[in-house]
C-alpha positions in Angstrom: 19.3 1.7 -1.5 20.1 -1.0 0.9 21.3 -4.4 -0.3 19.1 -6.1 2.3 15.9 -7.5 0.9 12.7 -6.9 3.0 10.2 -8.6 0.6 10.7 -11.1 -2.2 8.3 -13.2 -4.3 9.2 -16.1 -6.6 6.8 -17.3 -9.3 3.8 -15.9 -7.5 0.6 -17.1 -9.4 -3.1 -16.6 -8.8 -5.9 -18.2 -10.8 -9.6 -17.5 -10.6 -11.1 -20.5 -12.4 -9.6 -20.5 -15.8 -8.3 -16.9 -15.6 -4.7 -16.3 -14.6 -4.9 -12.9 -12.8 -1.2 -13.2 -11.7 1.5 -15.4 -13.3 5.1 -16.1 -12.3 5.6 -12.8 -10.5 9.2 -12.3 -9.3 9.4 -9.2 -7.2 12.1 -7.7 -4.9 11.8 -4.8 -2.4 14.9 -3.6 -0.4 15.0 -2.0 3.0 14.1 1.7 2.9 13.1 1.5 -0.7 9.9 3.1 -2.1 8.6 1.4 -5.3 5.5 1.8 -7.5 3.4 -0.9 -9.0 1.8 0.3 -12.2 -0.2 -1.1 -15.0 -3.6 -0.8 -16.8 -6.8 -2.0 -15.2 -6.8 -5.7 -14.8 -3.0 -5.9 -15.1 -2.7 -7.8 -11.8 -1.6 -5.0 -9.4 -4.3 -5.4 -6.7 -4.2 -9.2 -7.1 -0.5 -9.1 -6.3 -1.2 -6.9 -3.2 -3.9 -9.4 -2.0 -1.5 -12.3 -2.2 1.4 -10.7 -0.3 -0.9 -9.3 2.4 -2.9 -12.5 3.2 -6.2 -11.4 1.8 -6.0 -14.3 -0.6 -3.6 -17.2 -0.9 -1.7 -17.8 -4.2 -2.1 -21.0 -6.2 1.7 -21.2 -6.7 4.9 -19.4 -5.8 6.7 -18.3 -2.7 6.7 -15.2 -0.5 9.7 -14.3 1.6 9.6 -11.5 4.2 12.9 -10.6 5.9 14.5 -13.6 4.4 12.0 -16.1 5.8 9.3 -17.8 3.7 5.8 -16.7 4.9 2.3 -17.8 4.1 -0.1 -15.2 5.6 -3.6 -16.5 6.1 -5.1 -13.1 6.7 -4.1 -9.4 6.8 -3.9 -9.6 10.6 -1.1 -12.1 10.3 0.7 -9.7 7.9 0.1 -6.9 10.3 1.5 -8.8 13.2 4.9 -9.0 11.6 5.0 -5.3 10.8 3.2 -4.9 7.4 0.4 -2.3 7.2 -1.8 -2.0 4.1 -4.1 0.8 3.0 -6.6 -1.0 0.7 -8.9 0.7 -1.8 -11.9 0.1 0.4 -10.0 1.6 3.3 -11.2 -1.0 5.8 -12.7 1.6 8.2 -15.7 1.1 10.5 -18.2 3.8 9.6 -19.9 3.9 13.0 -16.8 4.3 15.0 -14.8 7.5 15.7 -11.1 8.1 14.7 -9.4 6.7 17.8 -11.6 3.5 17.6 -10.6 3.1 14.0 -6.9 3.8 14.5 -6.8 1.2 17.3 -9.2 -1.3 15.7 -8.0 -4.7 16.7 -5.3 -3.4 19.0 -7.3 -1.4 21.5 -5.6 0.0 24.7 -7.3 -1.4 27.8 -7.5 -0.2 31.3 -8.7 -3.6 32.5 -8.4 -6.7 30.4 -11.2 -9.1 31.3 -12.0 -10.6 27.9 -15.5 -9.5 26.8 -15.8 -7.4 30.0 -12.7 -5.4 29.4 -12.6 -1.6 29.8 -10.9 0.5 27.1 -8.5 3.2 27.8 -10.3 5.8 25.7 -8.3 8.7 27.0 -5.0 7.1 26.0 -6.3 6.2 22.6 -7.5 9.7 22.0 -4.2 11.2 23.0 -2.2 8.8 20.8 -4.6 9.4 17.9 -4.0 13.1 18.2 -0.2 12.5 18.2 -0.6 10.1 15.1 -2.5 12.7 13.1 -0.1 15.5 14.0 2.8 13.3 13.0 1.3 12.8 9.6 0.1 16.3 9.1 -3.6 15.3 9.1 -5.9 18.0 10.4 -9.4 16.9 11.6 -11.2 19.2 14.1 -13.2 16.6 16.0 -11.6 13.2 16.5 -14.7 11.9 18.2 -16.7 12.4 15.0 -17.9 9.1 13.3 -16.1 8.1 10.2 -19.4 8.1 8.2 -19.7 11.8 8.7 -16.3 12.6 7.2 -15.3 13.5 3.6 -13.6 11.0 1.4 -10.3 12.8 1.8 -10.5 12.7 5.6 -11.4 9.0 5.6 -8.4 8.3 3.3 -6.1 10.3 5.6 -7.3 8.4 8.6 -6.6 5.0 7.0 -3.1 6.2 5.9 -2.4 7.7 9.3 -3.3 4.3 10.9 -0.9 2.5 8.6 1.9 5.1 9.1 1.5 5.0 12.9 1.7 1.2 13.3 3.9 0.1 10.4 7.2 -1.0 11.7 8.6 -2.7 8.6 6.5 -2.2 5.4 3.6 -0.1 4.2 1.5 -1.0 1.1 -0.9 1.6 -0.4 -3.3 0.6 -3.1 -4.4 3.7 -5.1 -4.3 6.0 -2.0 -5.2 9.2 -3.9 -7.5 7.9 -6.6 -10.6 9.7 -5.3 -8.9 12.7 -3.7 -8.7 16.3 -4.8 -5.5 18.2 -5.3 -5.0 19.5 -1.8 -5.8 16.1 -0.2 -3.5 14.3 -2.7 -0.7 16.6 -1.7 -1.3 15.8 1.9 -1.0 12.1 1.3 2.1 12.5 -0.8 3.7 14.4 2.1 2.9 11.5 4.4 4.7 9.2 1.9 7.7 11.5 1.9 7.8 11.4 5.7 7.8 7.6 5.6 10.8 7.7 3.3 12.6 9.9 5.8 11.8 7.4 8.5 13.3 4.6 6.4 10.1 2.6 6.1 9.9 0.8 2.8 6.7 1.3 0.8 4.8 -0.3 -2.2 2.6 2.3 -3.9 0.0 1.1 -6.4 -0.9 4.0 -8.6 -2.2 5.1 -12.0 -0.7 8.6 -11.5 2.6 8.6 -13.2 3.4 12.2 -12.1 3.0 10.9 -8.5 5.0 7.8 -9.2 8.0 9.8 -10.6 7.8 12.3 -7.7 7.8 9.7 -4.9 9.5 6.4 -5.7 12.9 4.8 -6.4 11.9 2.0 -8.7 8.8 1.3 -10.9 7.5 -2.2 -11.4 5.2 -2.6 -14.4 2.5 -5.2 -14.7 0.7 -6.2 -17.9 -1.9 -8.9 -18.3 -1.0 -10.5 -15.0 2.7 -10.5 -15.6 5.6 -8.3 -14.4 7.0 -7.0 -17.7 9.6 -4.5 -16.4 11.3 -3.0 -13.3 13.0 0.3 -14.0 14.9 2.9 -11.9 12.9 6.1 -11.7 16.0 8.2 -12.4 16.9 6.1 -15.5 13.6 6.0 -17.3 11.0 8.2 -18.7 7.2 8.4 -18.7 7.2 7.3 -22.3 9.1 4.2 -21.6 6.8 3.3 -18.7 3.7 3.9 -20.8 5.2 1.6 -23.5 5.7 -1.1 -20.9 2.2 -0.7 -19.6 0.5 -0.8 -23.0 2.9 -3.1 -24.9 3.1 -0.6 -27.7 6.2 1.5 -28.6 6.5 4.1 -31.4 9.3 3.3 -33.8 11.5 6.0 -35.5 8.8 6.5 -38.2 6.2 7.2 -35.6 4.4 3.9 -36.3 3.2 1.7 -33.4 5.2 -1.5 -32.7 4.2 -4.2 -30.2 6.7 -5.1 -27.5 
């Protein structure tokens, strides 16, 4: 693991009215590192992702990216510095085909005349084919609209888009939650490819088998707070579950709160 820090947060806090969804979150991600963010429903995982990607702005705390304090006002600002995110809602346009979705917001143009520009559809189709091949995604007809695709195909398109354009960091929020076994394996292979390319990744997941197979470090959230950060090779599933639930069995088999 590199000593260079790519992302760091200090005291990150988000309130919704009187509810503190995230409180004093101190987080560190190193270059090339793959980490998991785990926790029960409502633990603050997705709230944390929304703060660091500019979907929402925190009420307190600081975010540092590549050693510089940042304050993203939108996911587009985060994307512009090299952060790609696969959100749970995928952020795909149902009535567009795969090339249009992959290049959404960064279209290749033959002639750039503002609202009267002409898109280079042949180039985007070729690059989309290369992108899907590079991530192992097999979709017969790239000109098919997203709404006509299966959930697994849609998810793979979103992940391929992130993997293609991410230059510095990828964040995936529950990327395999609604997928079958074969589609999940495909997504996990993409994540392994990103590791080989040296691109750091934050994986939000409930799947502990997946977490232990894919990441270097596991960050545990509980009730809006980070309650632990453990090396994958130095911990066990039981320890992680104990951190998630706040309950640990003692030597007599009885439950004890931690």
